[in-house]
C-alpha positions as CSV (number, residue, x, y, z in Angstrom):
1,M,5.9,15.1,15.7
2,A,8.7,12.6,14.4
3,R,9.5,9.8,17.0
4,R,12.4,7.3,17.0
5,V,11.5,4.2,18.5
6,S,13.9,0.6,18.4
7,F,13.1,-1.9,15.8
8,D,12.0,-4.5,18.4
9,E,10.0,-2.2,20.1
10,L,8.0,-1.1,16.8
11,N,7.9,-4.8,15.8
12,R,6.1,-5.4,19.6
13,F,3.4,-3.4,19.0
14,A,2.6,-4.3,15.1
15,V,2.4,-8.2,16.2
16,S,0.4,-7.1,19.7
17,A,-1.9,-5.1,17.1
18,F,-2.4,-8.0,14.7
19,T,-3.3,-10.5,17.5
20,R,-6.0,-8.4,18.8
21,V,-8.0,-8.5,15.6
22,G,-7.4,-12.1,15.6
23,V,-4.4,-12.8,13.6
24,S,-2.1,-16.1,15.1
25,E,0.8,-15.2,16.3
26,A,3.3,-16.6,13.7
27,D,1.0,-14.8,11.3
28,A,1.9,-11.3,13.1
29,I,4.9,-11.9,13.2
30,T,5.5,-12.6,9.8
31,A,3.5,-9.6,8.3
32,A,5.2,-7.5,11.3
33,D,8.6,-7.9,10.3
34,V,7.4,-7.6,6.8
35,L,6.4,-3.7,7.6
36,V,8.6,-2.8,10.4
37,T,11.7,-4.0,7.9
38,T,9.9,-1.8,5.4
39,D,10.0,1.4,7.9
40,A,14.0,0.4,9.0
41,W,14.6,0.7,5.1
42,G,13.0,4.4,5.2
43,V,10.2,3.4,2.5
44,F,7.3,5.0,5.5
45,T,4.7,4.5,2.6
46,H,4.7,0.4,2.5
47,G,5.8,0.6,6.5
48,T,3.3,0.5,9.7
49,K,1.6,3.3,8.6
50,C,-0.8,0.4,6.4
51,L,-1.0,-1.2,9.9
52,A,-4.1,0.4,10.4
53,G,-5.5,-0.3,7.0
54,Y,-5.4,-3.7,7.8
55,L,-6.7,-4.1,10.9
56,R,-9.7,-2.1,10.2
57,R,-10.3,-4.8,7.1
58,V,-9.8,-7.8,9.1
59,K,-12.2,-6.9,11.8
60,A,-14.2,-6.1,9.4
61,G,-14.1,-9.4,7.3
62,G,-12.9,-8.9,4.0
63,L,-9.6,-9.8,5.1
64,R,-9.6,-13.1,6.9
65,P,-7.1,-13.1,10.6
66,R,-6.9,-17.4,10.0
67,G,-7.0,-17.3,6.1
68,V,-4.5,-19.6,5.5
69,P,-2.5,-19.5,1.8
70,R,-2.3,-23.2,0.1
71,V,-0.9,-24.3,-3.4
72,V,-4.1,-24.7,-5.2
73,A,-2.0,-26.3,-8.5
74,E,1.5,-26.5,-9.4
75,G,4.8,-28.2,-11.6
76,G,7.9,-28.3,-11.4
77,A,8.8,-24.8,-11.7
78,W,5.5,-23.2,-11.6
79,A,3.0,-23.1,-8.9
80,T,-0.9,-21.1,-8.3
81,V,-1.4,-19.6,-4.3
82,D,-4.6,-19.1,-3.6
83,G,-4.7,-16.5,-0.2
84,D,-7.4,-17.1,1.2
85,S,-7.9,-14.2,2.1
86,A,-5.1,-13.8,4.5
87,L,-2.9,-10.7,5.3
88,G,-1.2,-10.2,1.5
89,L,2.1,-10.2,3.5
90,V,1.3,-13.6,4.7
91,T,0.5,-14.6,1.9
92,S,3.4,-13.5,0.0
93,V,5.8,-14.8,2.1
94,F,4.5,-18.1,1.8
95,A,4.8,-17.4,-1.8
96,M,7.8,-16.3,-2.7
97,Q,9.2,-18.8,-0.2
98,T,7.5,-21.5,-2.3
99,A,8.9,-19.9,-5.6
100,I,12.6,-20.8,-3.6
101,A,12.1,-24.3,-2.9
102,K,11.1,-24.6,-6.2
103,A,13.8,-23.0,-7.7
104,K,16.1,-24.8,-5.7
105,Q,15.0,-28.0,-7.4
106,Q,14.7,-26.6,-10.5
107,G,16.9,-23.7,-11.2
108,I,14.3,-21.3,-11.6
109,A,10.3,-21.0,-10.1
110,Y,7.2,-18.4,-10.9
111,V,4.4,-18.4,-8.5
112,G,1.3,-16.7,-9.0
113,V,-0.9,-15.6,-6.4
114,R,-4.5,-14.8,-6.7
115,N,-7.4,-14.0,-3.9
116,S,-4.8,-11.9,-1.9
117,C,-5.0,-8.5,-0.9
118,H,-2.0,-5.1,-0.9
119,F,0.6,-6.9,0.0
120,G,2.7,-3.9,1.6
121,G,6.7,-3.4,0.0
122,A,7.7,-5.8,-2.5
123,G,11.5,-5.6,-1.8
124,Y,10.8,-7.8,1.3
125,Y,10.2,-10.9,-0.9
126,T,12.6,-10.5,-3.3
127,W,15.4,-9.9,-0.5
128,L,13.8,-13.2,1.0
129,A,15.3,-14.8,-2.2
130,A,18.6,-12.7,-1.9
131,R,19.6,-13.4,1.5
132,E,19.5,-17.5,0.7
133,G,21.4,-16.9,-2.6
134,L,19.0,-16.5,-5.0
135,I,18.0,-13.6,-7.8
136,G,14.2,-12.6,-6.3
137,L,11.4,-10.8,-8.2
138,S,8.0,-10.0,-6.6
139,M,5.1,-8.1,-8.3
140,A,1.9,-7.4,-7.6
141,N,-1.6,-5.4,-9.4
142,D,-3.9,-3.2,-8.2
143,I,-6.7,-1.1,-8.8
144,P,-6.2,1.3,-11.8
145,S,-4.6,4.8,-10.7
146,V,-2.0,5.6,-13.4
147,A,-3.1,7.1,-17.2
148,A,-2.0,5.4,-20.7
149,P,-0.5,7.9,-22.6
150,G,-3.4,9.5,-24.4
151,S,-6.5,8.4,-21.9
152,R,-8.0,10.6,-19.8
153,G,-8.1,8.1,-16.9
154,A,-7.2,5.7,-14.9
155,I,-6.5,2.8,-17.3
156,I,-3.6,0.6,-15.0
157,G,-2.5,-0.5,-11.2
158,S,0.6,1.6,-9.8
159,N,1.6,-2.0,-9.9
160,P,5.1,-2.4,-8.3
161,I,8.0,-4.5,-9.3
162,S,11.5,-5.3,-7.2
163,Y,14.4,-7.2,-7.8
164,A,17.0,-8.3,-5.7
165,V,20.5,-9.7,-6.2
166,P,22.7,-11.7,-4.2
167,A,26.1,-9.7,-4.1
168,G,29.0,-11.6,-2.8
169,R,31.2,-9.6,-0.4
170,H,28.5,-6.2,-1.0
171,R,24.8,-6.2,0.2
172,P,22.2,-7.3,-2.4
173,V,21.4,-4.7,-5.6
174,L,17.9,-4.0,-4.4
175,L,15.2,-2.0,-6.5
176,D,11.5,-2.2,-5.4
177,M,9.6,1.1,-7.9
178,S,6.5,1.3,-9.0
179,T,5.5,2.1,-12.2
180,A,3.9,5.3,-11.7
181,T,6.1,8.5,-11.9
182,V,4.8,9.0,-8.2
183,A,3.1,7.3,-5.1
184,G,-0.3,8.7,-4.9
185,G,0.4,9.6,-1.5
186,K,2.9,12.1,-2.8
187,V,-0.1,13.6,-4.8
188,Y,-2.7,13.2,-1.8
189,A,-0.1,15.0,0.9
190,A,0.5,17.9,-1.3
191,R,-3.5,18.3,-1.9
192,M,-4.0,18.4,1.5
193,R,-0.9,20.9,1.9
194,G,-2.7,23.2,-0.6
195,E,0.5,23.3,-2.8
196,P,1.1,22.5,-6.3
197,I,2.9,19.3,-8.0
198,P,4.8,18.8,-11.0
199,D,3.6,18.6,-13.9
200,N,5.2,15.0,-14.7
201,W,2.9,13.5,-11.7
202,L,-0.8,13.7,-12.4
203,V,-2.7,14.3,-15.3
204,G,-6.1,16.1,-15.0
205,A,-9.9,15.2,-16.3
206,D,-8.6,16.1,-19.6
207,G,-5.9,13.7,-19.4
208,K,-3.9,16.6,-20.0
209,P,-0.5,17.4,-17.2
210,T,-1.7,19.7,-14.2
211,T,0.0,20.8,-11.1
212,D,-3.3,20.8,-9.4
213,P,-3.6,18.2,-7.1
214,S,-7.3,19.1,-5.6
215,G,-9.1,16.8,-6.9
216,Y,-7.2,13.6,-6.8
217,P,-7.8,11.2,-6.0
218,Q,-11.8,11.9,-7.3
219,V,-10.0,13.5,-10.5
220,G,-7.1,12.7,-12.6
221,A,-4.7,10.0,-12.5
222,L,-1.3,9.5,-11.9
223,Q,0.9,9.9,-15.0
224,P,3.1,6.4,-15.9
225,A,6.9,6.1,-15.1
226,A,8.8,7.1,-18.2
227,G,5.4,7.0,-20.1
228,H,5.1,4.6,-22.5
229,K,7.9,2.3,-21.1
230,G,6.3,2.9,-17.2
231,Y,3.0,1.8,-19.3
232,G,4.4,-0.8,-20.8
233,I,6.4,-2.4,-17.8
234,A,2.7,-2.2,-15.7
235,L,0.8,-4.2,-18.5
236,L,3.3,-7.1,-17.9
237,I,2.8,-7.0,-14.3
238,E,-0.6,-6.5,-14.9
239,T,-0.2,-10.2,-17.1
240,L,1.6,-12.3,-14.5
241,S,0.5,-11.3,-11.1
242,G,-3.7,-10.6,-12.3
243,I,-4.2,-12.8,-15.7
244,L,-1.9,-15.3,-15.2
245,S,-2.6,-16.3,-11.5
246,G,-6.1,-16.3,-12.0
247,A,-6.7,-13.4,-9.6
248,A,-8.5,-9.7,-10.5
249,F,-7.2,-7.6,-12.6
250,T,-7.7,-3.7,-13.6
251,W,-11.2,-2.9,-12.1
252,R,-12.0,-5.4,-10.8
253,V,-9.7,-5.5,-8.2
254,G,-10.6,-3.8,-4.9
255,N,-9.2,-0.6,-3.5
256,W,-8.1,-2.1,0.8
257,M,-8.4,1.2,1.9
258,W,-11.6,2.8,0.7
259,D,-13.9,-0.1,-0.9
260,D,-16.5,-2.0,1.2
261,G,-14.4,-3.8,4.1
262,T,-16.5,-6.8,4.7
263,Q,-15.6,-8.1,0.7
264,P,-12.2,-9.6,-0.5
265,T,-9.5,-7.4,-3.0
266,N,-8.8,-10.3,-5.0
267,H,-5.5,-8.6,-5.4
268,G,-2.8,-10.4,-7.6
269,A,0.4,-11.0,-7.1
270,A,3.9,-13.2,-8.9
271,F,7.0,-14.3,-7.5
272,I,9.9,-15.1,-9.2
273,A,12.9,-17.1,-7.9
274,I,16.2,-17.6,-9.7
275,D,19.0,-20.2,-8.4
276,T,22.3,-18.9,-9.8
277,N,24.3,-22.3,-8.9
278,A,22.2,-24.2,-11.3
279,I,23.2,-21.9,-14.0
280,M,27.1,-21.5,-13.2
281,P,29.2,-22.3,-9.7
282,A,27.9,-19.7,-7.0
283,A,31.1,-18.6,-5.8
284,E,31.7,-17.7,-9.7
285,F,28.5,-15.8,-10.0
286,A,28.9,-13.7,-6.6
287,R,32.7,-12.8,-8.5
288,R,31.3,-11.1,-11.3
289,M,28.5,-9.2,-9.5
290,E,31.6,-8.2,-6.9
291,A,32.9,-6.8,-10.3
292,L,30.2,-5.3,-11.3
293,V,30.0,-3.5,-8.3
294,D,33.1,-2.3,-7.5
295,E,33.6,-1.3,-11.5
296,I,30.1,1.2,-10.7
297,H,31.8,2.5,-7.5
298,A,34.9,3.3,-9.3
299,A,33.2,4.9,-12.5
300,P,34.4,8.8,-12.5
301,L,32.0,11.5,-10.7
302,A,29.9,14.2,-12.6
303,D,30.6,17.6,-10.6
304,G,29.4,17.9,-7.6
305,A,28.5,13.9,-6.8
306,E,30.0,12.0,-4.0
307,R,29.8,9.0,-4.9
308,L,28.0,6.4,-7.3
309,R,25.0,4.4,-5.7
310,L,23.6,0.8,-6.6
311,P,19.8,0.5,-5.8
312,G,19.1,-0.5,-2.2
313,E,22.4,1.4,-1.3
314,I,20.4,4.3,0.6
315,E,17.9,2.1,1.8
316,W,20.4,-0.6,3.6
317,D,22.1,2.8,4.9
318,R,19.1,3.6,6.6
319,H,18.6,0.2,7.7
320,D,21.9,0.3,9.5
321,R,21.8,2.9,10.9
322,A,18.0,2.3,12.3
323,M,19.2,-0.9,13.8
324,K,21.4,1.0,15.6
325,Q,19.8,4.2,16.8
326,G,15.8,3.2,16.3
327,I,13.7,4.0,13.6
328,L,12.9,7.8,12.8
329,L,9.3,7.4,12.4
330,P,8.1,10.6,10.1
331,P,5.0,12.3,12.1
332,D,2.0,10.8,9.9
333,V,3.2,6.9,10.6
334,V,3.0,8.4,14.2
335,G,-0.2,9.6,14.2
336,M,-1.5,6.6,12.6
337,L,-0.1,4.7,14.9
338,A,-1.0,6.5,18.1
339,D,-5.0,5.6,16.5
340,V,-4.1,2.2,16.1
341,A,-3.0,2.2,20.0
342,A,-6.1,4.6,21.2
343,E,-8.6,2.5,19.5
344,F,-6.9,-1.2,21.0
345,G,-5.7,0.3,24.3
346,M,-2.3,-0.3,23.8
347,M,0.9,2.2,24.6
348,L,3.1,3.6,21.5
349,P,6.5,2.6,21.5
350,L,8.9,3.6,23.5
351,Q,11.0,6.5,21.9
352,V,14.7,5.2,22.7
353,E,16.7,8.6,24.0
354,T,18.9,10.3,21.2
355,P,22.9,10.9,22.7
356,S,23.6,13.7,21.2
357,T,26.4,12.2,19.2
358,W,24.4,10.9,16.5
359,S,23.7,12.3,13.3
360,Q,20.3,14.2,13.5
361,P,18.9,14.1,9.7
362,T,17.9,18.3,8.4
363,Q,14.2,17.5,7.7
364,E,11.6,14.2,8.2
365,P,12.6,11.3,6.9
366,P,11.0,11.1,3.2
367,S,8.0,8.7,2.5
368,T,9.3,6.9,-0.7
369,D,9.4,3.8,-2.6
370,L,13.0,2.2,-2.9
371,T,13.7,3.6,-6.6
372,K,14.7,7.1,-5.5
373,H,18.6,6.5,-5.8
374,P,21.2,8.9,-7.6
């Protein structure tokens, strides 16, 4: 059953769970904010649903509860960060903060990360840059799960990428997308329900599109978003996140959910920050972004369309509603949190009351990336 909880209650639950496996309070607060903010955006695949998996890996030893990410090489506008097998959420915040600091000095900065793990929602890190007036980019690699055009099996990871751009009086324009056509979790969910899938989600063992998810993930691979275009972007992400950073790449990356929990996964990531004020006055950039957003909002609509949106606007609407009414967690997330609560002797976050004046969704909130913008 879905459950509506307050942001603060869910945050406290996640902080408590992390500290119970030995994560420092400061790192637990950082990691919890990444997960709960992602839930508040409605991106439930990458929010507290991931908490149980992180806790298992910390308990097993593949993630170090007291790992300390550190800069191991740097120049004026770049750095390489070793994550010390700490929580990928903590390492990624550290890396983006490093990129922001360097960009404020140099105008632009790249920070590559190695010896990390799954980093959750990519949009959180670019938002860190945008809220300080910088353009942010974040990306990460993963174990292959996506086919290349013409391949029989997986060649590259679903390698997410995000950007966030401050937009003056408007909320930051924020995109967070996988380079696969669809999240693997959606294919798996269809398999569990015994339902067919669209023919552009998956290829079978023969490399041909299939509507049958019954063999996934052991058989078949996800299709790349927009075919060769998504595949090409995924390779760029692999280069910046895995090759240039010194991290593992393609099949050398560990599976954070299924592989031996005692071993590091050595995921890679990359973070880029651009200080627009180094190129033009910040006020001018803000005015130009406002004009761009206003122009798109004012464009003629197709029949049946209610409004034009920019990337992130749906998520900001969900975030505003969540902060006022609570986060409506879908049943699968509630089930994961219930398992965590039972294992560690914790109470589930209290369900907030739902006054009749609150608008209720006609269906359970979708578990999507920040990619589904009309």
